[in-house]
C-alpha positions as CSV (number, residue, x, y, z in Angstrom):
1,M,0.3,-0.2,-0.1
2,T,1.4,3.4,-1.0
3,G,0.9,6.8,1.0
4,I,-2.8,7.6,1.5
5,V,-2.2,11.5,0.8
6,L,1.3,12.7,0.0
7,T,2.3,9.6,-2.1
8,Q,0.9,10.3,-5.5
9,Y,-2.8,8.6,-5.4
10,D,-2.4,5.6,-7.7
11,G,-6.2,4.3,-8.3
12,L,-7.0,2.9,-11.1
13,I,-8.9,6.0,-12.8
14,L,-8.1,9.1,-10.6
15,G,-4.5,8.2,-10.3
16,P,-3.5,9.1,-13.9
17,I,-5.6,12.0,-13.9
18,A,-4.4,13.3,-10.9
19,K,-0.9,12.7,-12.1
20,V,-1.3,14.8,-15.4
21,L,-3.0,17.5,-13.1
22,G,0.0,17.5,-11.0
23,Y,2.0,18.3,-13.8
24,I,0.0,21.3,-14.8
25,M,0.4,22.3,-10.9
26,E,3.7,22.2,-10.9
27,G,4.1,24.2,-14.1
28,V,2.0,26.9,-12.9
29,F,3.9,27.0,-9.7
30,F,7.2,26.9,-11.6
31,F,6.2,29.7,-13.5
32,L,5.3,31.8,-10.5
33,D,8.4,30.8,-9.1
34,F,10.4,32.2,-12.1
35,I,8.5,35.5,-12.0
36,G,9.7,35.8,-8.3
37,I,6.1,35.4,-6.9
38,P,6.3,31.6,-5.7
39,N,2.6,31.5,-4.1
40,V,0.6,28.7,-3.4
41,G,-3.0,30.8,-3.3
42,L,-2.1,32.4,-6.6
43,S,-1.0,28.9,-8.2
44,I,-4.5,27.4,-7.0
45,I,-6.3,30.1,-8.7
46,L,-4.2,30.1,-11.9
47,F,-4.7,26.1,-11.8
48,T,-8.4,26.2,-11.5
49,I,-8.6,28.6,-14.3
50,V,-6.5,26.5,-16.3
51,I,-8.4,23.3,-15.4
52,Y,-11.9,24.9,-16.2
53,L,-10.5,26.5,-19.6
54,L,-9.4,23.2,-20.7
55,L,-12.9,21.7,-19.5
56,M,-14.7,24.5,-21.3
57,P,-16.0,22.7,-24.5
58,L,-17.8,19.8,-21.9
59,T,-19.1,22.9,-19.9
60,I,-20.6,24.6,-22.9
61,K,-22.3,21.4,-24.1
62,Q,-23.4,20.7,-20.6
63,Q,-25.0,24.0,-20.0
64,K,-26.3,24.2,-23.4
65,F,-28.1,21.2,-23.1
66,S,-29.4,22.5,-19.4
67,K,-30.6,26.0,-21.3
68,L,-32.3,23.9,-24.2
69,S,-33.7,21.4,-21.9
70,A,-35.9,24.3,-20.3
71,K,-37.1,25.3,-23.7
72,M,-38.0,21.9,-25.1
73,N,-39.5,20.8,-21.8
74,P,-43.1,21.7,-22.5
75,E,-43.2,19.7,-25.8
76,L,-41.7,16.7,-23.9
77,Q,-44.3,16.9,-21.4
78,A,-46.9,17.5,-23.8
79,I,-45.9,14.2,-25.6
80,Q,-46.1,12.4,-22.5
81,A,-49.1,13.7,-21.6
82,K,-50.4,12.7,-24.8
83,Y,-49.7,9.0,-24.1
84,K,-50.3,8.9,-20.4
85,N,-51.5,5.5,-19.4
86,K,-51.0,4.2,-22.7
87,K,-48.9,0.8,-22.2
88,D,-49.5,-0.9,-25.8
89,N,-46.7,-1.4,-28.1
90,D,-47.8,1.2,-30.8
91,S,-48.2,4.0,-28.1
92,M,-44.9,3.4,-26.8
93,M,-43.1,3.3,-30.1
94,A,-45.0,6.4,-31.2
95,M,-44.2,8.4,-28.3
96,N,-40.6,7.2,-28.5
97,A,-40.4,8.4,-32.1
98,E,-42.0,11.9,-31.1
99,T,-39.3,12.5,-28.3
100,Q,-36.6,11.4,-30.3
101,A,-37.9,14.1,-33.1
102,V,-38.2,16.7,-30.1
103,Y,-34.5,16.2,-29.1
104,A,-33.4,15.8,-32.7
105,K,-35.1,19.4,-33.3
106,Y,-33.2,21.2,-30.6
107,G,-29.9,19.3,-31.5
108,V,-29.2,17.5,-28.2
109,S,-28.7,13.9,-27.0
110,P,-31.0,12.4,-24.2
111,S,-27.8,11.3,-22.3
112,G,-25.6,14.2,-23.8
113,S,-25.3,15.7,-20.3
114,C,-24.8,12.5,-18.2
115,V,-21.8,11.8,-20.7
116,Q,-20.3,14.9,-20.2
117,L,-20.8,14.7,-16.1
118,L,-19.3,11.3,-16.4
119,I,-16.0,12.8,-17.8
120,Q,-15.9,15.6,-15.9
121,M,-16.4,14.1,-12.2
122,P,-13.3,12.1,-12.3
123,I,-11.0,15.1,-13.2
124,L,-12.6,17.2,-10.6
125,F,-12.2,14.5,-8.1
126,A,-8.6,14.3,-9.1
127,L,-8.1,18.2,-9.1
128,Y,-9.3,17.7,-5.2
129,R,-6.6,15.4,-4.3
130,V,-3.8,17.7,-6.2
131,I,-5.0,20.6,-4.1
132,Y,-5.3,19.0,-0.9
133,A,-1.6,17.2,-1.2
134,M,0.3,19.9,-3.0
135,P,3.8,18.5,-1.4
136,A,3.1,15.4,-3.4
137,Y,2.9,16.8,-6.8
138,V,4.9,19.9,-6.6
139,G,8.4,19.4,-6.0
140,K,9.4,22.8,-5.0
141,I,7.0,22.9,-2.0
142,K,8.3,19.1,-1.0
143,E,11.8,20.7,-0.8
144,V,10.8,22.9,1.7
145,F,10.6,20.2,4.4
146,F,14.0,19.0,4.4
147,P,16.3,18.9,6.3
148,L,13.6,18.9,9.1
149,V,11.9,15.5,7.9
150,T,15.3,13.9,7.8
151,N,16.2,15.0,10.9
152,L,12.9,14.8,12.7
153,I,12.7,10.8,11.5
154,T,15.9,10.2,13.8
155,Q,14.7,11.8,16.9
156,A,13.5,9.4,19.5
157,G,10.0,9.8,20.3
158,S,9.1,11.8,17.2
159,L,6.6,9.5,15.8
160,E,4.6,9.5,19.1
161,F,4.8,12.9,19.4
162,L,3.5,13.8,15.9
163,Q,0.6,11.5,16.6
164,T,-0.6,14.1,19.4
165,F,-1.4,16.4,16.3
166,K,-4.8,17.3,15.3
167,N,-5.2,15.5,11.9
168,T,-2.8,12.8,12.5
169,A,-5.3,10.0,13.3
170,M,-6.1,10.2,9.4
171,Y,-2.5,8.9,8.5
172,S,-2.7,5.8,11.1
173,R,-3.0,3.1,8.2
174,Q,0.2,4.5,6.5
175,I,2.0,4.6,10.1
176,A,0.9,0.7,10.6
177,N,1.7,-0.2,7.0
178,E,4.9,-2.6,7.0
179,A,6.3,-0.3,4.7
180,F,6.8,2.2,7.5
181,V,10.0,1.7,9.3
182,E,10.5,3.8,12.2
183,G,13.6,6.0,12.6
184,V,14.9,5.5,8.9
185,A,15.3,8.5,7.3
186,D,16.1,7.5,4.4
187,N,13.1,5.4,3.8
188,I,10.8,7.6,1.2
189,Y,7.6,6.2,2.7
190,V,8.6,7.2,6.0
191,Q,9.6,11.0,4.6
192,N,6.3,10.9,2.9
193,T,4.3,9.9,5.9
194,Y,6.3,12.5,7.9
195,I,5.3,15.2,5.2
196,D,1.3,14.3,5.1
197,I,1.5,15.2,8.9
198,L,3.4,18.2,8.7
199,N,1.8,19.7,5.7
200,K,-1.5,19.4,7.7
201,A,0.1,21.0,10.9
202,S,-0.5,24.4,12.5
203,T,1.8,26.8,13.1
204,T,1.3,26.4,16.9
205,E,1.9,22.6,16.2
206,F,5.1,23.6,14.2
207,A,6.3,25.6,17.2
208,S,5.9,22.9,19.4
209,I,8.2,20.7,17.4
210,A,11.0,23.3,18.2
211,D,10.0,23.0,22.1
212,K,9.9,19.4,22.3
213,F,13.3,18.9,20.0
214,P,15.3,22.1,20.7
215,N,18.3,21.1,18.5
216,L,15.8,21.4,15.3
217,A,14.8,24.9,16.1
218,N,16.7,26.1,13.1
219,D,15.2,23.6,10.7
220,V,11.5,24.5,11.9
221,E,12.2,28.0,11.4
222,N,13.5,27.8,8.0
223,T,10.6,25.4,6.9
224,L,8.0,27.8,8.5
225,S,9.6,30.6,7.0
226,Y,9.0,29.2,3.2
227,L,5.9,27.6,4.1
228,N,4.6,31.2,5.3
229,R,6.1,32.8,1.9
230,Y,4.4,30.3,-0.1
231,N,1.2,30.1,1.9
232,N,0.2,33.8,2.4
233,F,-2.3,34.9,0.2
234,L,-3.8,38.4,1.0
235,G,-2.2,38.2,4.6
236,I,-4.0,34.9,5.2
237,N,-2.1,31.6,5.9
238,I,-3.9,29.4,3.6
239,G,-2.1,26.6,5.0
240,N,-4.2,26.8,8.2
241,S,-8.0,26.6,8.6
242,P,-10.2,29.5,9.3
243,S,-11.4,27.6,12.4
244,Y,-7.9,27.8,13.6
245,M,-7.3,31.2,12.6
246,V,-10.4,32.3,14.9
247,S,-9.1,30.4,17.9
248,E,-5.6,32.0,17.6
249,A,-7.2,35.4,17.1
250,W,-9.5,34.9,20.2
251,N,-7.0,33.5,22.5
252,A,-4.0,36.0,21.2
253,E,-2.0,37.8,23.9
254,G,-3.2,41.1,24.4
255,G,-6.9,40.5,23.8
256,I,-9.0,39.4,21.0
257,Q,-7.8,40.3,17.3
258,W,-10.9,41.4,15.7
259,I,-9.2,42.0,12.6
260,L,-7.9,38.4,12.4
261,I,-11.4,37.0,13.0
262,I,-13.0,38.8,10.3
263,A,-10.3,38.1,8.0
264,A,-10.7,34.3,8.7
265,F,-14.4,34.4,7.8
266,I,-13.7,36.0,4.3
267,I,-13.1,32.7,2.5
268,P,-16.1,30.6,4.3
269,V,-18.4,33.7,3.4
270,L,-17.1,34.3,-0.2
271,S,-17.2,30.5,-0.8
272,A,-20.9,30.4,0.3
273,V,-22.0,33.7,-1.9
274,T,-20.0,32.4,-5.1
275,Q,-21.8,29.2,-4.8
276,W,-24.9,30.9,-4.2
277,I,-24.4,32.9,-7.3
278,N,-23.6,29.8,-9.1
279,T,-26.8,28.0,-9.0
280,K,-28.9,31.4,-9.6
281,L,-27.1,31.5,-13.0
282,M,-27.9,27.7,-13.9
283,P,-30.9,27.7,-16.3
284,Q,-34.3,27.1,-14.3
285,A,-37.5,25.2,-15.7
286,D,-40.8,26.6,-15.9
287,S,-42.7,25.5,-13.2
288,S,-46.0,26.4,-14.4
289,S,-45.4,23.6,-17.1
290,Q,-44.1,20.7,-14.9
291,N,-46.6,18.0,-13.5
292,D,-46.5,17.1,-9.8
293,Q,-44.0,14.8,-9.9
294,Q,-41.5,17.2,-11.9
295,N,-42.5,20.1,-8.9
296,T,-41.7,17.8,-6.4
297,M,-38.3,17.2,-8.0
298,A,-37.8,20.9,-8.8
299,Q,-38.4,21.9,-5.0
300,S,-36.0,19.2,-3.7
301,M,-33.3,20.6,-6.3
302,K,-34.0,24.2,-5.2
303,M,-33.6,23.0,-1.5
304,M,-30.4,21.4,-2.4
305,N,-29.1,24.6,-4.1
306,T,-30.1,26.5,-0.4
307,M,-27.9,23.6,1.3
308,M,-25.0,23.7,-1.0
309,P,-23.6,27.1,-0.2
310,L,-24.0,26.5,3.5
311,M,-22.2,23.4,3.4
312,S,-19.6,25.1,1.3
313,A,-19.3,27.5,4.3
314,F,-18.6,25.0,6.9
315,F,-16.3,22.7,5.0
316,C,-14.2,25.9,4.0
317,Y,-14.2,27.0,7.6
318,T,-13.0,23.4,8.9
319,L,-10.5,22.9,6.3
320,P,-7.1,24.5,5.3
321,A,-8.2,27.8,3.5
322,G,-6.6,26.8,0.4
323,M,-9.3,24.1,-0.3
324,G,-11.6,27.0,0.1
325,L,-9.9,29.2,-2.3
326,Y,-10.0,26.5,-4.5
327,W,-13.9,26.3,-4.4
328,I,-14.1,30.2,-4.7
329,A,-12.1,30.0,-7.7
330,G,-14.2,27.5,-9.3
331,S,-17.6,29.2,-8.6
332,V,-16.1,32.4,-10.3
333,V,-14.9,30.7,-13.2
334,R,-18.3,28.3,-13.6
335,S,-20.2,31.8,-13.1
336,I,-18.4,33.8,-15.7
337,Q,-18.8,30.8,-18.3
338,Q,-22.4,30.9,-17.3
339,I,-23.3,34.1,-17.9
340,V,-21.3,34.2,-21.5
341,I,-23.1,30.7,-22.3
342,N,-26.5,32.3,-21.5
343,K,-26.0,35.2,-23.2
344,K,-24.7,33.2,-26.7
345,I,-27.7,30.7,-26.0
346,D,-30.7,33.8,-25.7
347,K,-29.1,34.9,-29.1
348,I,-29.8,31.6,-30.6
349,D,-32.3,31.9,-33.3
350,I,-34.4,28.9,-32.1
351,D,-36.4,28.6,-35.5
352,D,-33.3,28.5,-37.3
353,L,-31.6,26.1,-34.9
354,I,-34.7,23.8,-35.5
355,K,-34.1,24.0,-39.3
356,K,-30.4,23.4,-39.5
357,N,-31.2,20.4,-36.7
358,E,-33.7,18.8,-38.9
359,D,-31.6,19.1,-42.0
360,K,-28.8,17.6,-40.4
361,R,-31.3,14.5,-39.0
362,I,-32.1,14.2,-42.7
363,K,-28.5,13.7,-43.7
364,K,-27.9,11.3,-40.7
365,L,-30.9,9.2,-41.6
366,E,-30.2,8.9,-45.6
367,K,-26.7,8.3,-44.6
368,A,-27.7,5.4,-42.5
369,G,-29.9,4.2,-45.6
370,I,-33.0,5.3,-43.9
371,D,-36.0,6.9,-45.7
372,P,-37.1,9.9,-43.6
373,K,-40.7,10.3,-45.4
374,T,-41.0,6.2,-44.5
375,L,-40.0,6.9,-41.0
376,N,-42.5,9.7,-40.7
377,K,-44.9,7.7,-42.5
378,N,-44.3,4.7,-39.8
379,A,-44.8,7.3,-37.2
380,T,-48.0,8.7,-38.6
381,L,-49.8,5.1,-38.8
382,S,-48.5,4.4,-35.1
383,T,-50.3,7.5,-34.1
384,R,-53.3,6.6,-35.9
385,N,-53.5,3.1,-34.5
386,V,-53.2,4.6,-31.1
387,N,-56.3,6.8,-32.0
388,T,-58.0,4.0,-33.5
389,S,-57.2,1.8,-30.4
390,K,-58.6,4.8,-28.2
391,S,-61.9,5.1,-30.0
392,S,-62.3,1.4,-29.3
393,I,-61.6,1.8,-25.8
394,S,-64.1,4.7,-25.7
395,T,-67.0,2.7,-27.3
396,K,-66.2,-0.2,-25.1
397,A,-66.2,2.1,-22.2
398,K,-70.0,3.5,-23.2
399,T,-71.3,-0.1,-23.6
400,T,-70.3,-1.1,-20.2
401,S,-71.5,2.1,-18.9
402,L,-75.1,1.3,-20.0
403,S,-77.7,0.9,-17.2
404,Q,-79.4,-2.4,-16.6
405,E,-82.8,-1.1,-18.1
406,E,-80.7,0.1,-21.1
407,K,-79.3,-3.3,-21.5
408,D,-82.6,-5.3,-21.2
409,E,-84.3,-3.0,-24.0
410,A,-81.5,-3.5,-26.2
411,M,-81.7,-7.4,-25.6
412,K,-85.2,-7.4,-26.3
413,K,-84.8,-5.1,-29.6
414,S,-82.3,-7.6,-31.1
415,T,-84.2,-10.6,-30.1
416,E,-87.3,-9.0,-31.8
417,Y,-85.2,-8.5,-34.9
418,Y,-83.5,-12.0,-34.8
419,N,-87.5,-13.4,-34.4
420,K,-88.5,-11.5,-37.2
421,N,-90.3,-13.6,-39.8
422,A,-89.0,-16.8,-37.9
423,K,-90.3,-18.7,-35.0
424,P,-88.5,-17.9,-32.0
425,G,-86.1,-20.3,-30.9
426,S,-86.1,-21.6,-34.5
427,L,-83.0,-22.5,-36.5
428,A,-84.4,-19.6,-39.1
429,A,-84.2,-17.3,-35.8
430,K,-80.5,-18.5,-35.2
431,A,-79.4,-18.0,-38.5
432,N,-80.7,-14.4,-38.6
433,M,-78.6,-14.0,-35.8
434,V,-75.6,-14.8,-37.5
435,R,-76.4,-12.9,-40.4
436,Q,-76.9,-9.9,-38.4
437,Y,-73.8,-10.3,-36.7
438,N,-71.7,-10.7,-40.2
439,E,-73.5,-7.6,-41.4
440,R,-72.4,-5.6,-38.4
441,N,-68.5,-6.7,-38.8
442,N,-68.5,-6.3,-42.5
443,K,-69.7,-2.4,-42.0
């Protein structure tokens, strides 16, 4: 088993993706270092912008689908209402044909949005792993932890001391792994585990290392100096969580530092606000054209859109500020993309789009060797069969809804007709009944 966090993730799907994203992150940080501003916060923002720009084609398709879905939903709902409670084969075929025609008319695929999400989700999950474990993918940041890590490993009791840190429990499986050989300074697995722990350590926990092992004071100071330089973003150490910042500011010597407390809340608040704006910019379905089930789903989605910004604020308050910065940057980029896409789609001439899509559909069918006219004719015939079935059902319903008196009267008239010019119960009367039956069916 490899390291859970620092050692690059080796999952079958996310592993290779995270590795590629790690190269991009390292390239961004290298560029910033080259121009003299090696900063993790700025790297996260630029890295997020680069990734979302690379995902732009998929995002446009997904959001275009959402926007056009809001426009074509009334037509789809009308088709569903038309074939409601009809389960026969002709009805199902006709409904499917008409539904496919609507999707073709608007130039979208029923599964298009799902496919785009399936492509994006692994990338976003891998992106999270890179952001959360920067030293695993950016060599320049990993170098900062040396020689502190090498010297700390050889200190008696160092592992037990690090296990008192707040976030060390999440690395217990790494420590218990057979690859972890305590006290061996040149073991890469041990080094990575120590860096994992130190990467999540607070400023106070770093200072406690110098207190516990005075001979490492200079190493701790040098490492903290570089980390503070890399992690300082607009006066905030993004290596610390806002909750830790609030705690430190509240218990600071000389009294409560209100400015630091306000600064600590900026990232969680911005995360919630940008998430909320992002949800408001997403295409909204017209509730007046929805059925009860769809309205229920819309209400659930509305509640989720309300809860997500609040959850985002909570996570950003408890996790390192760098993760919150990533979420804010992502929300801002998505919002800008959504505004641009909304304006672009709003300018689309729907009639012109429909005509182009119908031409594409005809060419596609002809290329596949299918005559569009025959296809439309078959769909029409299926619809006629549905209407015929509807008439038959309606007639049967009327017949079964007759009262007992009406049934008796009809039977009396029928018997009188059958017995006309024939003795009741005779063979001639029965022959008349058969003849009448055939006459009715032949009409």
